[in-house]
VEXGU-210424 format. One record per residue (C-alpha): residue in one letter; x, y, z. Coordinates in steps of 0.02 Angstrom, whole numbers, plus 50000, padded with zeros to 5 digits. Layout:
<torlos>
+------+-------+-------+-------+
| rest |    px |    py |    pz |
+------+-------+-------+-------+
|    a |     X |     Y |     Z |
...
+------+-------+-------+-------+
</torlos>
This chain:
<torlos>
+------+-------+-------+-------+
| rest |    px |    py |    pz |
+------+-------+-------+-------+
|    m | 50713 | 50752 | 49176 |
|    n | 50587 | 50757 | 49312 |
|    f | 50453 | 50628 | 49321 |
|    l | 50363 | 50708 | 49469 |
|    n | 50438 | 50815 | 49603 |
|    w | 50434 | 50743 | 49776 |
|    k | 50311 | 50866 | 49851 |
|    s | 50181 | 50833 | 49717 |
|    s | 50209 | 50645 | 49738 |
|    i | 50168 | 50641 | 49924 |
|    p | 49978 | 50659 | 49897 |
|    l | 49984 | 50521 | 49766 |
|    v | 50078 | 50405 | 49883 |
|    v | 49956 | 50446 | 50025 |
|    i | 49805 | 50416 | 49911 |
|    s | 49881 | 50254 | 49849 |
|    t | 49911 | 50196 | 50027 |
|    c | 49733 | 50243 | 50079 |
|    l | 49664 | 50149 | 49929 |
|    m | 49767 | 49997 | 49976 |
|    v | 49706 | 50001 | 50157 |
|    g | 49526 | 50033 | 50100 |
|    a | 49533 | 49888 | 49978 |
|    i | 49601 | 49771 | 50111 |
|    l | 49466 | 49825 | 50236 |
|    y | 49330 | 49807 | 50105 |
|    s | 49390 | 49633 | 50058 |
|    f | 49396 | 49584 | 50241 |
|    q | 49223 | 49655 | 50274 |
|    l | 49149 | 49571 | 50121 |
|    g | 49220 | 49403 | 50170 |
|    k | 49160 | 49425 | 50348 |
|    s | 48987 | 49474 | 50286 |
|    m | 48975 | 49320 | 50176 |
|    s | 49033 | 49210 | 50317 |
|    e | 48909 | 49285 | 50441 |
|    r | 48763 | 49285 | 50319 |
|    y | 48776 | 49126 | 50216 |
|    a | 48852 | 49001 | 50336 |
|    p | 48704 | 49013 | 50458 |
|    l | 48580 | 49005 | 50313 |
|    v | 48658 | 48844 | 50247 |
|    e | 48650 | 48774 | 50423 |
|    a | 48468 | 48828 | 50435 |
|    a | 48426 | 48738 | 50272 |
|    l | 48509 | 48582 | 50340 |
|    e | 48420 | 48596 | 50509 |
|    i | 48252 | 48606 | 50419 |
|    k | 48283 | 48434 | 50343 |
|    v | 48359 | 48363 | 50501 |
|    e | 48212 | 48417 | 50610 |
|    a | 48080 | 48363 | 50483 |
|    t | 48165 | 48195 | 50452 |
|    t | 48178 | 48165 | 50639 |
|    a | 47993 | 48203 | 50656 |
|    h | 47953 | 48082 | 50514 |
|    l | 48057 | 47939 | 50587 |
|    w | 47990 | 47964 | 50762 |
|    f | 47812 | 47973 | 50695 |
|    e | 47833 | 47806 | 50606 |
|    e | 47900 | 47728 | 50766 |
|    m | 47757 | 47802 | 50865 |
|    i | 47630 | 47734 | 50741 |
|    t | 47706 | 47561 | 50753 |
|    g | 47683 | 47558 | 50943 |
|    d | 47832 | 47647 | 51025 |
|    t | 47752 | 47709 | 51188 |
|    t | 47903 | 47813 | 51237 |
|    l | 47859 | 47942 | 51104 |
|    h | 47721 | 48070 | 51112 |
|    p | 47642 | 48174 | 50971 |
|    k | 47703 | 48333 | 51056 |
|    d | 47881 | 48275 | 51022 |
|    i | 47840 | 48257 | 50839 |
|    w | 47753 | 48427 | 50826 |
|    k | 47901 | 48507 | 50917 |
|    h | 48024 | 48448 | 50784 |
|    i | 47908 | 48504 | 50644 |
|    d | 47886 | 48675 | 50727 |
|    q | 48075 | 48688 | 50746 |
|    a | 48099 | 48650 | 50561 |
|    k | 47969 | 48783 | 50521 |
|    w | 48059 | 48908 | 50634 |
|    y | 48219 | 48885 | 50536 |
|    a | 48125 | 48907 | 50372 |
|    e | 48041 | 49067 | 50431 |
|    a | 48210 | 49129 | 50498 |
|    m | 48277 | 49111 | 50321 |
|    l | 48138 | 49227 | 50261 |
|    k | 48127 | 49351 | 50404 |
|    g | 48287 | 49326 | 50503 |
|    g | 48303 | 49259 | 50678 |
|    k | 48417 | 49214 | 50821 |
|    n | 48437 | 49062 | 50933 |
|    h | 48571 | 48970 | 51030 |
|    k | 48657 | 48922 | 50866 |
|    g | 48679 | 49100 | 50806 |
|    t | 48600 | 49240 | 50707 |
|    f | 48511 | 49207 | 50543 |
|    f | 48493 | 49345 | 50412 |
|    a | 48347 | 49348 | 50293 |
|    v | 48379 | 49282 | 50119 |
|    k | 48372 | 49418 | 49986 |
|    n | 48380 | 49310 | 49830 |
|    k | 48207 | 49293 | 49752 |
|    d | 48228 | 49114 | 49691 |
|    v | 48288 | 49053 | 49860 |
|    r | 48144 | 49140 | 49948 |
|    e | 48018 | 49056 | 49834 |
|    q | 48095 | 48885 | 49871 |
|    v | 48092 | 48920 | 50058 |
|    e | 47909 | 48972 | 50047 |
|    q | 47872 | 48806 | 49960 |
|    t | 47966 | 48719 | 50098 |
|    i | 47860 | 48804 | 50232 |
|    k | 47703 | 48752 | 50137 |
|    g | 47772 | 48576 | 50128 |
|    l | 47802 | 48577 | 50316 |
|    d | 47624 | 48635 | 50347 |
|    d | 47559 | 48497 | 50233 |
|    f | 47672 | 48371 | 50319 |
|    r | 47605 | 48419 | 50492 |
|    t | 47426 | 48415 | 50433 |
|    a | 47455 | 48243 | 50358 |
|    a | 47538 | 48184 | 50518 |
|    e | 47394 | 48246 | 50626 |
|    e | 47265 | 48160 | 50513 |
|    r | 47364 | 47997 | 50511 |
|    w | 47381 | 48001 | 50700 |
|    a | 47195 | 48029 | 50717 |
|    l | 47167 | 47877 | 50604 |
|    r | 47313 | 47778 | 50672 |
|    s | 47213 | 47618 | 50683 |
|    e | 47188 | 47624 | 50495 |
|    s | 47361 | 47695 | 50446 |
|    k | 47477 | 47550 | 50470 |
|    p | 47632 | 47541 | 50357 |
|    g | 47581 | 47508 | 50178 |
|    s | 47407 | 47580 | 50197 |
|    a | 47340 | 47714 | 50081 |
|    i | 47352 | 47843 | 50218 |
|    d | 47534 | 47793 | 50248 |
|    q | 47574 | 47806 | 50064 |
|    r | 47492 | 47978 | 50053 |
|    f | 47589 | 48032 | 50210 |
|    d | 47755 | 47976 | 50134 |
|    a | 47715 | 48064 | 49969 |
|    i | 47681 | 48228 | 50059 |
|    f | 47845 | 48210 | 50155 |
|    d | 47939 | 48173 | 49993 |
|    r | 47867 | 48332 | 49914 |
|    f | 47922 | 48432 | 50067 |
|    l | 48094 | 48352 | 50060 |
|    s | 48109 | 48398 | 49875 |
|    s | 48064 | 48578 | 49915 |
|    a | 48190 | 48581 | 50058 |
|    n | 48325 | 48509 | 49946 |
|    a | 48282 | 48634 | 49810 |
|    a | 48292 | 48776 | 49936 |
|    e | 48462 | 48713 | 49997 |
|    i | 48526 | 48695 | 49819 |
|    a | 48464 | 48869 | 49771 |
|    l | 48546 | 48940 | 49927 |
|    k | 48710 | 48852 | 49887 |
|    m | 48702 | 48914 | 49707 |
|    t | 48674 | 49091 | 49769 |
|    n | 48817 | 49068 | 49890 |
|    a | 48925 | 49003 | 49747 |
|    e | 48881 | 49155 | 49642 |
|    q | 48926 | 49268 | 49787 |
|    l | 49090 | 49176 | 49811 |
|    k | 49126 | 49192 | 49625 |
|    r | 49086 | 49377 | 49631 |
|    f | 49194 | 49394 | 49787 |
|    s | 49336 | 49302 | 49699 |
|    i | 49323 | 49420 | 49551 |
|    i | 49319 | 49573 | 49663 |
|    e | 49464 | 49502 | 49764 |
|    s | 49564 | 49468 | 49604 |
|    v | 49529 | 49643 | 49541 |
|    m | 49579 | 49716 | 49708 |
|    i | 49738 | 49613 | 49710 |
|    a | 49778 | 49674 | 49534 |
|    v | 49741 | 49853 | 49586 |
|    l | 49846 | 49832 | 49742 |
|    v | 49990 | 49762 | 49638 |
|    m | 49973 | 49906 | 49515 |
|    l | 49966 | 50032 | 49655 |
|    g | 50115 | 49950 | 49736 |
|    i | 50212 | 49954 | 49573 |
|    f | 50158 | 50134 | 49544 |
|    t | 50214 | 50182 | 49720 |
|    v | 50381 | 50094 | 49700 |
|    v | 50410 | 50173 | 49529 |
|    l | 50357 | 50341 | 49597 |
|    i | 50477 | 50328 | 49743 |
|    q | 50617 | 50268 | 49628 |
|    k | 50585 | 50410 | 49506 |
|    n | 50585 | 50539 | 49644 |
|    t | 50740 | 50461 | 49720 |
|    q | 50820 | 50473 | 49549 |
|    v | 50766 | 50655 | 49532 |
|    l | 50832 | 50695 | 49705 |
|    n | 50996 | 50607 | 49665 |
|    e | 51009 | 50702 | 49500 |
|    r | 50976 | 50866 | 49588 |
|    a | 51104 | 50822 | 49721 |
|    e | 51229 | 50784 | 49583 |
|    e | 51186 | 50949 | 49496 |
|    l | 51210 | 51043 | 49658 |
|    q | 51373 | 50952 | 49688 |
|    r | 51432 | 50994 | 49512 |
|    a | 51381 | 51175 | 49538 |
|    l | 51472 | 51177 | 49704 |
|    d | 51626 | 51099 | 49625 |
|    s | 51619 | 51226 | 49484 |
|    e | 51601 | 51368 | 49609 |
|    i | 51748 | 51303 | 49710 |
|    e | 51851 | 51286 | 49552 |
|    y | 51799 | 51461 | 49497 |
|    i | 51848 | 51534 | 49665 |
|    t | 52014 | 51442 | 49658 |
|    l | 52046 | 51508 | 49483 |
|    q | 52000 | 51684 | 49541 |
|    k | 52126 | 51671 | 49681 |
|    q | 52255 | 51611 | 49557 |
|    f | 52208 | 51754 | 49442 |
|    v | 52229 | 51883 | 49580 |
|    s | 52398 | 51810 | 49623 |
|    m | 52451 | 51802 | 49440 |
|    a | 52382 | 51976 | 49401 |
|    s | 52478 | 52046 | 49549 |
|    h | 52634 | 51966 | 49480 |
|    e | 52595 | 52028 | 49305 |
|    f | 52581 | 52206 | 49368 |
|    r | 52728 | 52192 | 49484 |
|    t | 52851 | 52134 | 49352 |
|    p | 52833 | 52279 | 49228 |
|    l | 52818 | 52404 | 49371 |
|    s | 52981 | 52338 | 49442 |
|    i | 53062 | 52355 | 49271 |
|    i | 52998 | 52534 | 49255 |
|    d | 53057 | 52576 | 49430 |
|    m | 53228 | 52501 | 49403 |
|    t | 53250 | 52584 | 49233 |
|    v | 53196 | 52755 | 49296 |
|    q | 53318 | 52743 | 49443 |
|    r | 53460 | 52702 | 49325 |
|    l | 53414 | 52848 | 49213 |
|    l | 53409 | 52964 | 49362 |
|    k | 53578 | 52906 | 49423 |
|    r | 53673 | 52884 | 49260 |
|    h | 53586 | 52988 | 49125 |
|    t | 53730 | 53111 | 49121 |
|    t | 53854 | 52974 | 49078 |
|    m | 53743 | 52873 | 48962 |
|    t | 53743 | 52888 | 48774 |
|    e | 53585 | 52938 | 48682 |
|    e | 53570 | 52762 | 48615 |
|    k | 53573 | 52689 | 48791 |
|    i | 53445 | 52816 | 48851 |
|    n | 53330 | 52773 | 48706 |
|    e | 53347 | 52588 | 48750 |
|    r | 53293 | 52627 | 48927 |
|    y | 53145 | 52729 | 48862 |
|    a | 53097 | 52582 | 48749 |
|    t | 53105 | 52467 | 48901 |
|    i | 52990 | 52583 | 48998 |
|    l | 52872 | 52598 | 48849 |
|    h | 52866 | 52409 | 48829 |
|    s | 52823 | 52388 | 49014 |
|    v | 52690 | 52523 | 49004 |
|    t | 52616 | 52438 | 48850 |
|    r | 52614 | 52273 | 48945 |
|    i | 52524 | 52352 | 49093 |
|    t | 52401 | 52440 | 48977 |
|    g | 52362 | 52278 | 48888 |
|    l | 52337 | 52189 | 49052 |
|    i | 52219 | 52325 | 49115 |
|    e | 52120 | 52321 | 48953 |
|    s | 52104 | 52131 | 48962 |
|    i | 52041 | 52139 | 49141 |
|    l | 51918 | 52278 | 49101 |
|    n | 51853 | 52188 | 48948 |
|    a | 51834 | 52028 | 49048 |
|    e | 51735 | 52122 | 49179 |
|    q | 51624 | 52202 | 49046 |
|    n | 51592 | 52031 | 48972 |
|    e | 51552 | 51958 | 49144 |
|    e | 51426 | 52097 | 49176 |
|    g | 51351 | 52087 | 49001 |
|    r | 51411 | 52260 | 48954 |
|    l | 51519 | 52201 | 48809 |
|    i | 51422 | 52246 | 48652 |
|    f | 51453 | 52240 | 48465 |
|    s | 51469 | 52402 | 48370 |
|    g | 51527 | 52370 | 48192 |
|    e | 51593 | 52480 | 48053 |
|    p | 51681 | 52450 | 47887 |
|    c | 51862 | 52409 | 47922 |
|    d | 52017 | 52337 | 47840 |
|    v | 52048 | 52173 | 47934 |
|    q | 52211 | 52141 | 47843 |
|    d | 52280 | 52307 | 47903 |
|    i | 52224 | 52271 | 48081 |
|    i | 52312 | 52102 | 48080 |
|    k | 52472 | 52175 | 48008 |
|    k | 52477 | 52309 | 48142 |
|    c | 52451 | 52177 | 48278 |
|    v | 52593 | 52074 | 48202 |
|    q | 52704 | 52227 | 48196 |
|    s | 52669 | 52270 | 48377 |
|    q | 52703 | 52092 | 48432 |
|    t | 52864 | 52089 | 48331 |
|    e | 52922 | 52247 | 48419 |
|    l | 52882 | 52168 | 48588 |
|    a | 52965 | 52002 | 48541 |
|    p | 53098 | 52040 | 48409 |
|    d | 53172 | 51865 | 48423 |
|    y | 53016 | 51789 | 48346 |
|    t | 52976 | 51768 | 48163 |
|    i | 52791 | 51791 | 48119 |
|    t | 52743 | 51734 | 47943 |
|    q | 52585 | 51800 | 47863 |
|    d | 52470 | 51737 | 47725 |
|    l | 52323 | 51856 | 47719 |
|    r | 52280 | 51844 | 47535 |
|    g | 52111 | 51763 | 47568 |
|    l | 52044 | 51911 | 47668 |
|    p | 51912 | 52029 | 47595 |
|    d | 51963 | 52208 | 47569 |
|    i | 51830 | 52274 | 47687 |
|    m | 51714 | 52191 | 47813 |
|    i | 51596 | 52250 | 47949 |
|    a | 51679 | 52230 | 48119 |
|    n | 51733 | 52320 | 48275 |
|    p | 51915 | 52369 | 48245 |
|    v | 51959 | 52386 | 48429 |
|    q | 51888 | 52215 | 48470 |
|    l | 51973 | 52137 | 48319 |
|    s | 52138 | 52209 | 48378 |
|    q | 52109 | 52132 | 48549 |
|    i | 52071 | 51962 | 48469 |
|    f | 52230 | 51956 | 48364 |
|    a | 52341 | 52038 | 48494 |
|    n | 52290 | 51907 | 48624 |
|    l | 52312 | 51760 | 48504 |
|    l | 52483 | 51823 | 48447 |
|    s | 52537 | 51860 | 48626 |
|    n | 52486 | 51684 | 48681 |
|    a | 52576 | 51605 | 48533 |
|    v | 52736 | 51696 | 48581 |
|    k | 52722 | 51662 | 48767 |
|    f | 52690 | 51476 | 48746 |
|    s | 52828 | 51449 | 48616 |
|    p | 52986 | 51482 | 48717 |
|    e | 53094 | 51365 | 48610 |
|    c | 53030 | 51374 | 48431 |
|    k | 53015 | 51558 | 48388 |
|    t | 52911 | 51544 | 48229 |
|    i | 52727 | 51594 | 48222 |
|    d | 52619 | 51567 | 48066 |
|    v | 52469 | 51680 | 48034 |
|    r | 52349 | 51630 | 47897 |
|    a | 52179 | 51697 | 47840 |
|    w | 52048 | 51647 | 47712 |
|    t | 51864 | 51672 | 47667 |
|    e | 51735 | 51534 | 47652 |
|    d | 51550 | 51564 | 47619 |
|    s | 51498 | 51709 | 47733 |
|    y | 51641 | 51686 | 47856 |
|    v | 51819 | 51746 | 47873 |
|    y | 51941 | 51621 | 47950 |
|    m | 52101 | 51679 | 48035 |
|    s | 52221 | 51558 | 48118 |
|    v | 52375 | 51581 | 48226 |
|    m | 52491 | 51431 | 48234 |
|    d | 52635 | 51405 | 48356 |
|    y | 52757 | 51263 | 48384 |
|    g | 52765 | 51278 | 48572 |
|    i | 52716 | 51178 | 48725 |
|    g | 52541 | 51128 | 48665 |
|    i | 52393 | 51077 | 48772 |
|    r | 52358 | 50911 | 48858 |
|    d | 52203 | 50817 | 48798 |
|    d | 52122 | 50812 | 48970 |
|    e | 52136 | 51001 | 48986 |
|    k | 52067 | 51047 | 48814 |
|    p | 51883 | 51060 | 48871 |
|    k | 51934 | 51196 | 48997 |
|    v | 52040 | 51303 | 48881 |
|    f | 51907 | 51438 | 48858 |
|    n | 51855 | 51441 | 49041 |
|    r | 51888 | 51607 | 49124 |
|    f | 52048 | 51610 | 49230 |
|    f | 52099 | 51436 | 49171 |
|    r | 52284 | 51405 | 49139 |
|    t | 52357 | 51241 | 49080 |
|    s | 52466 | 51140 | 49197 |
|    n | 52618 | 51159 | 49084 |
|    a | 52604 | 51350 | 49087 |
|    a | 52685 | 51366 | 49258 |
|    g | 52816 | 51503 | 49254 |
|    i | 52743 | 51582 | 49097 |
|    p | 52663 | 51754 | 49122 |
|    g | 52475 | 51764 | 49100 |
|    t | 52308 | 51784 | 49189 |
|    g | 52199 | 51651 | 49106 |
|    i | 52071 | 51775 | 49039 |
|    s | 52133 | 51806 | 48861 |
|    l | 52058 | 51654 | 48772 |
|    n | 51892 | 51675 | 48862 |
|    l | 51889 | 51856 | 48805 |
|    v | 51936 | 51809 | 48627 |
|    q | 51794 | 51683 | 48621 |
|    q | 51667 | 51811 | 48682 |
|    l | 51727 | 51943 | 48559 |
|    a | 51721 | 51818 | 48415 |
|    q | 51544 | 51769 | 48462 |
|    l | 51495 | 51953 | 48466 |
|    h | 51548 | 51958 | 48283 |
|    g | 51434 | 51811 | 48242 |
|    g | 51579 | 51689 | 48243 |
|    d | 51677 | 51579 | 48362 |
|    i | 51848 | 51506 | 48399 |
|    y | 51913 | 51329 | 48395 |
|    f | 52084 | 51251 | 48409 |
|    e | 52192 | 51099 | 48376 |
|    s | 52337 | 51056 | 48488 |
|    v | 52463 | 50919 | 48523 |
|    d | 52549 | 50917 | 48690 |
|    g | 52730 | 50965 | 48667 |
|    e | 52711 | 51007 | 48481 |
|    g | 52608 | 51167 | 48475 |
|    s | 52433 | 51237 | 48446 |
|    t | 52330 | 51316 | 48309 |
|    f | 52189 | 51435 | 48359 |
|    t | 52066 | 51482 | 48223 |
|    v | 51941 | 51624 | 48238 |
|    t | 51788 | 51629 | 48126 |
|    l | 51697 | 51794 | 48096 |
|    r | 51544 | 51833 | 47992 |
|    t | 51583 | 51957 | 47854 |
|    e | 51424 | 52051 | 47902 |
|    p | 51380 | 52001 | 48080 |
|    q | 51210 | 52038 | 48156 |
|    p | 51219 | 52150 | 48310 |
|    s | 51196 | 52055 | 48474 |
+------+-------+-------+-------+
</torlos>
């Protein structure tokens, strides 16, 4: 039933939350690192070309006679381009930001070629300026100068492209890592939600179990109170009969006939038997509750035991007719005779009590496989369908049994005694038409 108990789930939820937070922080840090590292490097690669191209244009203007320009201006732009290139290799910092050294081998090689190209470009510029009278546009020196600049520009472009490719690879790797982290976060989120739902379900189930247990306990206490009240009444009634009968005997025995006296004695005996049976039922129920009810079998004549129970019940209720069909019983079986007597006496007593109108009881027995079946059928008040599951509960009495003597422990006791004999009890009943209770017993039960 339990997926994980709540206490053991707390560390998992905490770990999941920490992993989520860690993944988010890592993703943020990785993105920040890429932004801080690669954006300045791309700008540096662009500045190299901008500074070098500016130097080239200004140099051409200076060669053609622009007196506002000076060679120092040209060298300054070339030096600035070289600073950016060296910053890409070694790192650096200026007014535009911090530049981190490139780690990729291919990019570093292209940047080194770019620096070499810048050195060649400056050397060519210095030589052309020294020979400026001979290096007019279109001259051999001019063509060589432009070729050197083109080679530098190709190196610079290659360095920029390599840097962008590296950046693209890093972005791709970052996207993959981010996708994986998103998937992990989703899975962790789903896991956490499922975990919480499962534990909520477990807690709800436990709460329901506790509520059911509480309801059962309340019902049990209520039934106990009803039992105490009913038992008090059950004792009080025969005791009152005994008391009243004895008082009449004391007052009138001299004027009463022997037949009348014997009737009074029979009344007292019947009440005593009723009290004795009630005490035995209560004691047996207590023994069963405490686990002290044990099976102790011996060879016995079940048919004889049933007949004696029928005879006793007939004497207690002479208005009733109890039919018997015991031909299917074995001659001898291993059982506890006292407990068997209690089983049949309780079933017969119940059949009589709950059949106030139709005073016929049918007793039938048969053998099938290794079991003996014995049924007691009445045509009395029956049992409602909604109350059938509670029939064998201790202290339970049906709603239509109001006003009928009883304590609600007999059927529970019969069930326990039958189970001690390796059998059980079941019943069929129609409300208002009667009930049939059938006990099954093993012919040779194993001791409990």
